[in-house]
C-alpha positions, 0 to 999 in steps of 0.5 A: 695292584697299584704301586704306591710311593708309600709301599716303595718307601716302606720296602726301602726302609725295611731292606736298607735302613736308610737315614733318609728316604723320599719316594716321588711318583712321577708317573703323571709326567710320563703319560703316553710314554712307554710303560705308562699305564694310563692312570697317571700313577704307579709306573715311574718313580724317583727315589732319594736315599741315604743309607750306611749300606752304601758307604764304600760301594760303587754307584752301580752297587748302590743302585743294585741294592735299591733295585733288589729291594724293590724287585717285587714291584718291578715284577708288578709293573714299576717301569722306571726308577730314577735313583739319587743317592745322597752321600754321607758327609 
């Protein structure tokens, strides 16, 4: 099963109800690196997200919420996840 940015986005929307979420598949830039699957997609992602659920939580707690939401994809081979939390203003 191929992991897609769309699938990750849908899971994050369902679990974290974000005001903003953007998921980018950066797998092609990691070809030949550990965890790359040779297809150029589905292993390395960047998430930019803003959610009221993050208010008052530490960076580690925010990242844990994202990892927990995407655990099924991590189990399927998602190798790297860069997380950028956008602060509420």
